Structure formats: C-alpha cells, structure tokens
C-alpha angles and dihedrals in degrees: 000000000000113000123173110216108254093202093057097061131087136061096325117125090212117109113267133225113229143157094038113186123182128198115191121229122237115272093254090059094044089059089058094049104268105123096176145280131291134199123195145156119249132166094347095311133103112227114199135171093032109156121227108212139177111217123222089260091053101256121139115231139169118233113203122216121270137179131226119224126217091272093055095254115143121227126189114239091200127004117187110213116177095012099052096103092043090051094047094046093047095046093047091049091049088052091049093245115148108223122183104212093199089069094051123097 
C-alpha cells in the first residue's frame, strides 16, 4: 500500500512525509512487538527498513536501521533528531494508527 500522508500536505514549509509503504511482520514477530516495516519519503530522502514496534508499555515507536561493526558495536545509519516526533506522528497517521501523544515519552 502506498499512502501519502494527508496531514503533511498544504502550505507548510516543513518537510512532508509521503509515499508511505508498510510491510507487516510475521505473526511470531508481532507477538514480540515488531509490527512490521515501513518505507517513506521525508525531506528529500527515502527511508526504508524502518521498524514499527509496540513497546512493552504499549507505545508505538519507529526504530531506524543500524549496522553492526566487526566488534559487535551498533551504529545508527540515520538518527532523526528534531524531526523524530513529526516523522512518527505523520507515519502513524498515514498508516491509520491512532496514537495518543500524551502517553508517549
């Protein structure tokens, strides 16, 4: 499914989320909190392989891809800083997921 985010359009000068595509995880992974993977366009970049997860306390979060070096250390490939909440809110809305921001940390 490819769903442009309706809340990211309009006259705003802020970068927009678009071309959101979701791939569901297998049931065995869903039980452990991995709901699936999402790809989307944001600020002139294509993000792919971003995990959609439900935390133990029930929050929805995006986990961005990372790599592991030869020593076993993990390194973020991309790490949104100021735009993380905007990205999460927009992606979750595009996927039709109702997220109460007051419950998020």
